[in-house]
Structures are given as structure tokens and as C-alpha cells.
DSSP file (Angstrom, degrees, kcal/mol; ACC not computed):
  #  RESIDUE AA STRUCTURE BP1 BP2  ACC     N-H-->O    O-->H-N    N-H-->O    O-->H-N    TCO  KAPPA ALPHA  PHI   PSI    X-CA   Y-CA   Z-CA
    1    1 A M              0   0    0      0, 0.0     2,-0.0     0, 0.0     0, 0.0   0.000 360.0 360.0 360.0 127.0   49.1   46.6  -13.7
    2    2 A N     >  -     0   0    0      1,-0.1     4,-2.1     4,-0.0     5,-0.2  -0.252 360.0-101.1 -79.6 173.0   46.2   47.0  -11.3
    3    3 A R  H  > S+     0   0    0      1,-0.2     4,-2.6     2,-0.2     5,-0.2   0.862 119.2  52.7 -63.6 -39.9   45.4   44.5   -8.6
    4    4 A N  H  > S+     0   0    0      2,-0.2     4,-2.4     1,-0.2    -1,-0.2   0.910 110.6  47.6 -64.8 -42.4   42.5   42.8  -10.5
    5    5 A D  H  > S+     0   0    0      2,-0.2     4,-2.4     1,-0.2    -1,-0.2   0.905 112.7  49.5 -63.8 -40.6   44.7   42.2  -13.5
    6    6 A Q  H  X S+     0   0    0     -4,-2.1     4,-2.5     2,-0.2    -2,-0.2   0.919 111.0  48.8 -66.0 -43.4   47.4   40.8  -11.3
    7    7 A D  H  X S+     0   0    0     -4,-2.6     4,-2.5     2,-0.2    -2,-0.2   0.901 111.7  50.3 -62.4 -40.7   45.0   38.5   -9.5
    8    8 A F  H  X S+     0   0    0     -4,-2.4     4,-2.5     2,-0.2    -2,-0.2   0.929 111.6  47.3 -62.9 -45.0   43.6   37.3  -12.8
    9    9 A L  H  X S+     0   0    0     -4,-2.4     4,-2.3     2,-0.2     5,-0.2   0.900 112.1  49.9 -64.1 -41.8   47.0   36.6  -14.2
   10   10 A V  H  X S+     0   0    0     -4,-2.5     4,-2.5     1,-0.2    -1,-0.2   0.927 112.8  47.1 -62.2 -44.9   48.1   34.7  -11.0
   11   11 A Q  H  X S+     0   0    0     -4,-2.5     4,-2.1     2,-0.2    -2,-0.2   0.888 110.5  52.5 -65.5 -39.0   44.9   32.6  -11.1
   12   12 A K  H  X S+     0   0    0     -4,-2.5     4,-0.7     2,-0.2    -1,-0.2   0.921 113.1  43.4 -63.1 -44.8   45.4   31.9  -14.8
   13   13 A I  H >< S+     0   0    0     -4,-2.3     3,-0.8     1,-0.2     4,-0.5   0.899 111.7  55.0 -67.6 -40.4   48.9   30.6  -14.3
   14   14 A R  H >< S+     0   0    0     -4,-2.5     3,-1.5     1,-0.2     4,-0.5   0.882 101.3  57.5 -61.4 -39.9   47.9   28.7  -11.1
   15   15 A T  H 3< S+     0   0    0     -4,-2.1     3,-0.5     1,-0.3    -1,-0.2   0.754  97.0  63.4 -66.2 -22.6   45.2   26.8  -13.0
   16   16 A Q  T << S+     0   0    0     -3,-0.8    -1,-0.3    -4,-0.7    -2,-0.2   0.719 109.0  40.9 -70.9 -19.8   47.8   25.5  -15.4
   17   17 A Y  S <  S+     0   0    0     -3,-1.5     2,-0.3    -4,-0.5    -1,-0.2   0.369  98.8  86.1-111.8   2.8   49.6   23.7  -12.6
   18   18 A T  S    S-     0   0    0     -4,-0.5     2,-0.3    -3,-0.5     0, 0.0  -0.775  84.1-105.3-103.5 151.2   46.6   22.3  -10.6
   19   19 A D        -     0   0    0     -2,-0.3     2,-0.4     1,-0.0    -2,-0.1  -0.542  34.0-140.7 -72.8 134.7   44.9   19.0  -11.3
   20   20 A K        -     0   0    0     -2,-0.3     2,-0.2     3,-0.0    -1,-0.0  -0.791  14.1-121.8 -98.8 139.2   41.5   19.5  -13.0
   21   21 A E        -     0   0    0     -2,-0.4     2,-0.7     1,-0.1    -1,-0.0  -0.570  25.7-118.1 -79.0 143.6   38.6   17.4  -12.0
   22   22 A H        -     0   0    0     -2,-0.2     2,-0.2     4,-0.1    -1,-0.1  -0.723  38.5-168.2 -84.4 113.8   37.1   15.4  -14.8
   23   23 A T     >  -     0   0    0     -2,-0.7     4,-1.8     1,-0.1     5,-0.1  -0.469  36.5-107.6 -99.9 171.4   33.5   16.5  -15.2
   24   24 A A  H  > S+     0   0    0      1,-0.2     4,-2.2     2,-0.2     5,-0.1   0.830 120.6  57.6 -65.9 -31.9   30.5   15.1  -17.1
   25   25 A L  H  > S+     0   0    0      2,-0.2     4,-2.4     1,-0.2    -1,-0.2   0.902 104.8  50.6 -65.9 -40.1   30.9   18.0  -19.6
   26   26 A D  H  > S+     0   0    0      1,-0.2     4,-2.4     2,-0.2    -2,-0.2   0.908 110.2  50.3 -61.3 -41.4   34.5   16.9  -20.3
   27   27 A E  H  X S+     0   0    0     -4,-1.8     4,-2.3     2,-0.2    -2,-0.2   0.890 109.5  50.9 -63.9 -39.3   33.2   13.4  -20.8
   28   28 A L  H  X S+     0   0    0     -4,-2.2     4,-2.3     2,-0.2    -2,-0.2   0.908 110.7  48.5 -64.5 -42.6   30.6   14.6  -23.2
   29   29 A K  H  X S+     0   0    0     -4,-2.4     4,-2.3     2,-0.2    -2,-0.2   0.908 111.9  49.3 -63.4 -42.7   33.2   16.6  -25.2
   30   30 A E  H  X S+     0   0    0     -4,-2.4     4,-2.3     2,-0.2    -2,-0.2   0.897 111.0  49.6 -64.2 -40.5   35.5   13.6  -25.4
   31   31 A L  H  X S+     0   0    0     -4,-2.3     4,-1.6     2,-0.2    -2,-0.2   0.901 110.4  50.3 -65.2 -41.1   32.7   11.4  -26.6
   32   32 A D  H  X S+     0   0    0     -4,-2.3     4,-1.9     1,-0.2    -2,-0.2   0.909 112.0  47.5 -63.2 -42.5   31.7   13.9  -29.3
   33   33 A A  H  X S+     0   0    0     -4,-2.3     4,-2.8     1,-0.2    -2,-0.2   0.873 107.9  56.5 -66.0 -36.4   35.3   14.1  -30.4
   34   34 A K  H  < S+     0   0    0     -4,-2.3    -1,-0.2     1,-0.2    -2,-0.2   0.834 108.7  47.8 -63.9 -32.5   35.5   10.3  -30.4
   35   35 A V  H  < S+     0   0    0     -4,-1.6     4,-0.5    -5,-0.1    -2,-0.2   0.918 120.1  35.7 -71.8 -44.7   32.5   10.2  -32.8
   36   36 A K  H  X S+     0   0    0     -4,-1.9     4,-2.4     1,-0.2     5,-0.2   0.781  99.0  76.1 -85.1 -29.2   33.9   12.8  -35.2
   37   37 A R  H  X S+     0   0    0     -4,-2.8     4,-2.8     1,-0.2     5,-0.3   0.892  93.9  47.9 -57.9 -49.3   37.7   12.1  -35.3
   38   38 A P  H  > S+     0   0    0      0, 0.0     4,-2.3     0, 0.0    -1,-0.2   0.909 114.4  47.1 -60.8 -40.4   37.8    9.0  -37.5
   39   39 A A  H  > S+     0   0    0     -4,-0.5     4,-2.3     2,-0.2    -2,-0.2   0.910 114.1  47.9 -66.2 -41.0   35.5   10.5  -40.1
   40   40 A N  H  X S+     0   0    0     -4,-2.4     4,-2.6     2,-0.2     5,-0.2   0.926 112.0  48.6 -65.4 -44.8   37.5   13.8  -40.1
   41   41 A V  H  X S+     0   0    0     -4,-2.8     4,-2.7    -5,-0.2     5,-0.3   0.941 113.3  47.2 -62.1 -46.9   40.9   12.0  -40.4
   42   42 A L  H  X S+     0   0    0     -4,-2.3     4,-3.0    -5,-0.3     5,-0.4   0.918 112.1  50.4 -61.2 -42.6   39.7    9.8  -43.2
   43   43 A A  H  X S+     0   0    0     -4,-2.3     4,-2.2    -5,-0.2    -1,-0.2   0.917 113.4  44.9 -63.5 -43.2   38.2   12.8  -45.1
   44   44 A Y  H  X S+     0   0    0     -4,-2.6     4,-2.2     2,-0.2    -2,-0.2   0.939 118.4  42.1 -66.2 -46.6   41.4   14.8  -44.8
   45   45 A V  H  X S+     0   0    0     -4,-2.7     4,-2.5    -5,-0.2     5,-0.2   0.950 118.6  43.9 -66.9 -49.2   43.7   12.0  -45.8
   46   46 A F  H  X S+     0   0    0     -4,-3.0     4,-2.4    -5,-0.3    -1,-0.2   0.892 114.8  50.3 -64.6 -39.4   41.5   10.6  -48.6
   47   47 A G  H  X S+     0   0    0     -4,-2.2     4,-2.1    -5,-0.4    -1,-0.2   0.890 111.0  48.9 -64.9 -40.1   40.8   14.2  -49.9
   48   48 A S  H  X S+     0   0    0     -4,-2.2     4,-2.2    -5,-0.2    -2,-0.2   0.919 112.1  48.3 -65.7 -43.2   44.5   15.0  -49.9
   49   49 A I  H  X S+     0   0    0     -4,-2.5     4,-2.4     1,-0.2    -2,-0.2   0.916 111.5  49.8 -63.8 -42.2   45.4   11.8  -51.7
   50   50 A S  H  X S+     0   0    0     -4,-2.4     4,-2.6     1,-0.2    -1,-0.2   0.882 109.9  51.1 -65.8 -36.2   42.7   12.4  -54.3
   51   51 A A  H  X S+     0   0    0     -4,-2.1     4,-2.5     2,-0.2    -1,-0.2   0.890 110.2  49.6 -66.2 -38.3   43.9   16.0  -54.9
   52   52 A I  H  X S+     0   0    0     -4,-2.2     4,-2.1     2,-0.2    -2,-0.2   0.915 112.2  47.8 -65.6 -42.3   47.4   14.7  -55.4
   53   53 A I  H  X S+     0   0    0     -4,-2.4     4,-2.1     2,-0.2    -2,-0.2   0.928 112.9  47.9 -64.5 -44.6   46.2   12.1  -57.9
   54   54 A M  H  X S+     0   0    0     -4,-2.6     4,-2.1     1,-0.2    -2,-0.2   0.912 112.3  49.9 -62.9 -41.3   44.1   14.7  -59.7
   55   55 A G  H  X S+     0   0    0     -4,-2.5     4,-2.4     2,-0.2    -1,-0.2   0.846 106.6  55.6 -65.2 -34.2   47.1   17.1  -59.8
   56   56 A S  H  X S+     0   0    0     -4,-2.1     4,-1.7     2,-0.2    -1,-0.2   0.918 108.0  48.5 -64.0 -42.7   49.3   14.3  -61.1
   57   57 A G  H  X S+     0   0    0     -4,-2.1     4,-1.5     1,-0.2    -2,-0.2   0.907 111.2  50.5 -62.8 -41.1   47.0   13.8  -64.0
   58   58 A M  H  X S+     0   0    0     -4,-2.1     4,-2.6     1,-0.2    -2,-0.2   0.900 108.9  50.9 -64.2 -39.9   46.9   17.5  -64.7
   59   59 A S  H  X S+     0   0    0     -4,-2.4     4,-1.7     1,-0.2     6,-0.5   0.806 105.1  56.9 -72.5 -25.7   50.6   17.8  -64.7
   60   60 A L  H  < S+     0   0    0     -4,-1.7     6,-0.3     2,-0.2    -1,-0.2   0.898 114.0  40.2 -65.0 -38.1   50.9   14.9  -67.2
   61   61 A V  H  < S+     0   0    0     -4,-1.5    -2,-0.2     1,-0.2    -1,-0.2   0.890 122.1  39.5 -75.4 -40.2   48.7   16.8  -69.6
   62   62 A M  H  < S+     0   0    0     -4,-2.6     2,-0.2    -5,-0.1    -2,-0.2   0.618 114.2  43.9 -93.6 -13.4   50.2   20.3  -69.0
   63   63 A T  S  < S-     0   0    0     -4,-1.7     3,-0.4    -5,-0.2     0, 0.0  -0.639  80.9-111.5-123.4-179.3   53.9   19.6  -68.7
   64   64 A D  S >> S+     0   0    0     -2,-0.2     4,-1.0     1,-0.2     3,-0.6   0.110  81.3 111.4 -99.3  21.9   56.6   17.6  -70.5
   65   65 A I  H 3>  +     0   0    0     -6,-0.5     4,-1.9     1,-0.2     5,-0.2   0.783  67.5  66.8 -65.3 -26.4   57.0   15.3  -67.5
   66   66 A A  H 3>>S+     0   0    0     -3,-0.4     5,-2.8    -6,-0.3     4,-1.0   0.878  98.8  50.6 -62.9 -37.7   55.5   12.4  -69.5
   67   67 A S  H <45S+     0   0    0     -3,-0.6    -1,-0.2     3,-0.2    -2,-0.2   0.838 107.6  54.4 -69.7 -30.4   58.5   12.4  -71.9
   68   68 A V  H  <5S+     0   0    0     -4,-1.0    -2,-0.2     1,-0.2    -1,-0.2   0.894 114.8  38.6 -68.6 -40.1   60.8   12.3  -68.9
   69   69 A I  H  <5S-     0   0    0     -4,-1.9    -1,-0.2     2,-0.1    -2,-0.2   0.519 118.6-111.3 -91.4  -3.9   59.1    9.1  -67.5
   70   70 A G  T  <5 +     0   0    0     -4,-1.0     2,-0.4     1,-0.2    -3,-0.2   0.779  56.6 158.6  88.0  29.4   58.6    7.6  -71.0
   71   71 A L      < -     0   0    0     -5,-2.8    -1,-0.2     1,-0.1    -2,-0.1  -0.712  29.5-155.7 -86.4 135.2   54.8    7.8  -71.5
   72   72 A A  S    S+     0   0    0     -2,-0.4    -1,-0.1     1,-0.2    -2,-0.0   0.909  86.0  28.7 -77.0 -43.0   53.8    7.6  -75.2
   73   73 A D     >  +     0   0    0      1,-0.1     4,-1.9    -7,-0.1    -1,-0.2  -0.746  64.2 171.1-122.6  83.1   50.4    9.3  -74.9
   74   74 A P  H  > S+     0   0    0      0, 0.0     4,-2.7     0, 0.0     5,-0.2   0.806  75.4  60.4 -65.8 -29.1   50.4   11.8  -72.0
   75   75 A M  H  > S+     0   0    0      2,-0.2     4,-2.3     1,-0.2     5,-0.2   0.952 108.3  43.1 -63.5 -48.4   47.1   13.4  -72.8
   76   76 A L  H  > S+     0   0    0      2,-0.2     4,-2.5     1,-0.2     5,-0.2   0.950 118.2  43.9 -62.6 -50.7   45.2   10.0  -72.4
   77   77 A W  H  X S+     0   0    0     -4,-1.9     4,-2.7     1,-0.2     5,-0.3   0.884 113.3  52.1 -64.7 -38.0   47.0    9.0  -69.3
   78   78 A G  H  X S+     0   0    0     -4,-2.7     4,-2.5    -5,-0.2    -1,-0.2   0.907 111.4  46.1 -63.9 -42.1   46.7   12.5  -67.8
   79   79 A I  H  X S+     0   0    0     -4,-2.3     4,-2.6    -5,-0.2     5,-0.2   0.925 113.9  48.6 -66.9 -43.8   43.0   12.6  -68.4
   80   80 A V  H  X S+     0   0    0     -4,-2.5     4,-2.1    -5,-0.2    -2,-0.2   0.948 115.6  43.0 -61.3 -49.3   42.5    9.1  -67.0
   81   81 A I  H  X S+     0   0    0     -4,-2.7     4,-2.2     1,-0.2   -24,-0.2   0.904 114.7  50.9 -65.2 -40.8   44.5    9.8  -63.9
   82   82 A G  H  X S+     0   0    0     -4,-2.5     4,-2.3    -5,-0.3    -1,-0.2   0.899 110.0  49.0 -63.3 -41.3   42.9   13.2  -63.4
   83   83 A V  H  X S+     0   0    0     -4,-2.6     4,-2.8     2,-0.2    -1,-0.2   0.882 109.0  53.2 -67.0 -37.8   39.4   11.8  -63.7
   84   84 A I  H  X S+     0   0    0     -4,-2.1     4,-2.2    -5,-0.2    -2,-0.2   0.938 111.5  45.9 -61.5 -45.4   40.2    9.1  -61.2
   85   85 A G  H  X S+     0   0    0     -4,-2.2     4,-2.0     1,-0.2    -2,-0.2   0.879 112.4  51.3 -63.1 -38.2   41.4   11.7  -58.7
   86   86 A M  H  X S+     0   0    0     -4,-2.3     4,-2.2     2,-0.2    -2,-0.2   0.909 109.4  49.4 -66.0 -42.1   38.3   13.8  -59.4
   87   87 A L  H  X S+     0   0    0     -4,-2.8     4,-2.2     1,-0.2    -2,-0.2   0.892 109.6  52.2 -63.8 -39.1   36.0   10.8  -58.8
   88   88 A M  H  X S+     0   0    0     -4,-2.2     4,-1.1     1,-0.2    -1,-0.2   0.909 110.0  48.9 -62.3 -40.9   37.8   10.1  -55.5
   89   89 A A  H  X S+     0   0    0     -4,-2.0     4,-0.6     1,-0.2    -2,-0.2   0.871 110.9  50.1 -66.6 -36.9   37.3   13.8  -54.5
   90   90 A I  H  < S+     0   0    0     -4,-2.2     3,-0.4     1,-0.2    -1,-0.2   0.877 111.8  47.9 -68.2 -37.5   33.6   13.6  -55.4
   91   91 A V  H  X S+     0   0    0     -4,-2.2     4,-2.1     1,-0.2     5,-0.2   0.695  93.1  82.3 -75.9 -19.6   33.1   10.4  -53.4
   92   92 A N  H  X S+     0   0    0     -4,-1.1     4,-2.4     1,-0.2    -1,-0.2   0.900  89.3  47.7 -56.1 -48.7   35.0   11.8  -50.3
   93   93 A Y  H  X S+     0   0    0     -4,-0.6     4,-2.8    -3,-0.4     5,-0.2   0.924 111.5  48.3 -66.2 -45.8   32.0   13.7  -48.8
   94   94 A P  H  > S+     0   0    0      0, 0.0     4,-2.2     0, 0.0    -1,-0.2   0.891 112.9  49.7 -61.3 -35.8   29.4   10.9  -49.1
   95   95 A V  H  X S+     0   0    0     -4,-2.1     4,-2.5     2,-0.2     5,-0.2   0.927 111.3  49.5 -65.3 -43.5   31.9    8.5  -47.5
   96   96 A Y  H  X S+     0   0    0     -4,-2.4     4,-2.6    -5,-0.2     5,-0.2   0.937 112.1  47.2 -58.6 -48.9   32.6   11.1  -44.7
   97   97 A K  H  X S+     0   0    0     -4,-2.8     4,-2.5     1,-0.2    -1,-0.2   0.875 111.4  52.3 -63.1 -36.9   28.9   11.5  -44.1
   98   98 A G  H  X S+     0   0    0     -4,-2.2     4,-2.2    -5,-0.2    -2,-0.2   0.933 112.0  44.0 -64.7 -47.1   28.3    7.8  -44.1
   99   99 A I  H  X S+     0   0    0     -4,-2.5     4,-2.3     2,-0.2     5,-0.2   0.919 114.9  49.6 -64.2 -43.5   31.0    7.1  -41.5
  100  100 A L  H  X S+     0   0    0     -4,-2.6     4,-2.3    -5,-0.2    -2,-0.2   0.905 110.4  50.8 -63.0 -41.4   29.9   10.0  -39.4
  101  101 A G  H  X S+     0   0    0     -4,-2.5     4,-2.1    -5,-0.2    -1,-0.2   0.910 110.6  48.3 -63.3 -42.9   26.3    8.8  -39.5
  102  102 A K  H  X S+     0   0    0     -4,-2.2     4,-2.0     1,-0.2    -1,-0.2   0.906 113.3  47.5 -64.0 -41.6   27.2    5.3  -38.4
  103  103 A R  H  X S+     0   0    0     -4,-2.3     4,-2.0     2,-0.2    -1,-0.2   0.861 109.5  53.5 -70.3 -34.1   29.3    6.6  -35.6
  104  104 A R  H  X S+     0   0    0     -4,-2.3     4,-1.0    -5,-0.2    -1,-0.2   0.918 110.0  47.8 -64.3 -41.9   26.6    8.9  -34.4
  105  105 A K  H  < S+     0   0    0     -4,-2.1     4,-0.5     1,-0.2     3,-0.3   0.902 110.7  52.7 -62.8 -39.8   24.1    6.0  -34.3
  106  106 A K  H  < S+     0   0    0     -4,-2.0     4,-0.2     1,-0.2    -1,-0.2   0.887 121.9  28.4 -64.0 -40.5   26.6    3.9  -32.4
  107  107 A Y  H  X S+     0   0    0     -4,-2.0     4,-2.4     1,-0.1     5,-0.2   0.357  90.9 101.6-104.0   4.5   27.2    6.6  -29.7
  108  108 A A  H  X S+     0   0    0     -4,-1.0     4,-2.9    -3,-0.3     5,-0.3   0.901  80.5  51.3 -60.0 -44.5   23.8    8.3  -29.7
  109  109 A D  H  > S+     0   0    0     -4,-0.5     4,-2.4     1,-0.2    -1,-0.2   0.924 112.8  45.1 -61.2 -45.0   22.5    6.6  -26.6
  110  110 A K  H  > S+     0   0    0     -4,-0.2     4,-2.5     2,-0.2    -1,-0.2   0.930 115.8  46.4 -63.7 -45.5   25.5    7.5  -24.5
  111  111 A I  H  X S+     0   0    0     -4,-2.4     4,-2.6     2,-0.2     5,-0.2   0.912 114.3  47.0 -66.8 -42.5   25.7   11.1  -25.7
  112  112 A I  H  X S+     0   0    0     -4,-2.9     4,-2.5    -5,-0.2     5,-0.2   0.916 113.3  48.9 -66.1 -42.4   21.9   11.7  -25.3
  113  113 A A  H  X S+     0   0    0     -4,-2.4     4,-2.1    -5,-0.3    -2,-0.2   0.924 114.5  45.4 -62.4 -44.2   21.9   10.2  -21.8
  114  114 A L  H  X S+     0   0    0     -4,-2.5     4,-2.0    -5,-0.2    -2,-0.2   0.897 113.9  48.2 -67.2 -40.3   24.9   12.2  -20.7
  115  115 A S  H  X S+     0   0    0     -4,-2.6     4,-2.5     2,-0.2    -2,-0.2   0.865 110.9  51.6 -70.1 -34.3   23.5   15.4  -22.2
  116  116 A D  H  X S+     0   0    0     -4,-2.5     4,-1.7     2,-0.2    -2,-0.2   0.916 109.3  50.9 -64.2 -41.6   20.2   14.8  -20.5
  117  117 A K  H  X S+     0   0    0     -4,-2.1     4,-0.9    -5,-0.2    -2,-0.2   0.893 113.8  44.7 -60.9 -40.7   22.0   14.3  -17.2
  118  118 A L  H  X S+     0   0    0     -4,-2.0     4,-0.8     1,-0.2     3,-0.2   0.883 112.5  49.5 -72.5 -38.9   23.8   17.6  -17.7
  119  119 A S  H  < S+     0   0    0     -4,-2.5    -1,-0.2     1,-0.2    -2,-0.2   0.750 103.8  60.2 -76.4 -21.7   20.8   19.6  -18.8
  120  120 A V  H  < S+     0   0    0     -4,-1.7    -1,-0.2     1,-0.2    -2,-0.2   0.846  99.5  57.8 -70.3 -33.9   18.7   18.4  -15.9
  121  121 A R  H  <        0   0    0     -4,-0.9    -1,-0.2     1,-0.2    -2,-0.2   0.836 360.0 360.0 -64.4 -32.1   21.2   19.9  -13.4
  122  122 A H     <        0   0    0     -4,-0.8    -1,-0.2    -3,-0.1    -2,-0.2   0.463 360.0 360.0 -90.5 360.0   20.8   23.4  -15.0
């Protein structure tokens, strides 16, 4: 290992143990994450639940699980449950965009002011 590689490695390890100063760029990144996180979490959770519901309806139609749980007409119930899950999945993106849009409006002034402050320095 040459001297430059060794110095780089030493510096990389050293930075893991030193306190980092909180900059305006860090604050901007945190604010951006604060805007996006609730919409992302809701979209992932709601999308996963809707996929599970849609899959449950499909398995009622395609397997003999309905006879095990005692359903008389598995085709009807499977289609109904599958369509409900499908509708939930279709609604997921507009709900995500709506929440994201509201949060962007809420934090827009802070983010624009902070980004203007950062871009003036450069």
C-alpha cells in the first residue's frame, strides 16, 4: 500500500470518530427527508397491504382454501376481495402525490430560503 492510499485510509477511519459540524446543507437534506418520509412510509405500507388483500382474493379463486375456511362461493368472494385490493393499489399513487404535495407546500418557504442561502455562498 503506497503512502497516499494509507493516508486516505487513515483519514477515512479518523472521520468516523470525530464530531461533524452541522452545516446548512445537512439541515436542507434533513428538511427534504422530513417532507418525503411520511408520504413514502404511507405509500409502502398501504401498497403492501393492498397487494396482500389482492393476493388473498386471487388465492380464494385459484386454490381450495375457501373450502378449508368454509366459504360457499369462493369465486364471488375472491373477485370482490381482489377488486378491493386492486382499487386500493390504484388509489395508492394519487394519495401519495397528495400527501407529498401538501407537505411540499408546508415546508416550501423554509427549503427555498435555506437553498437560496446556500446557493448565494457559491
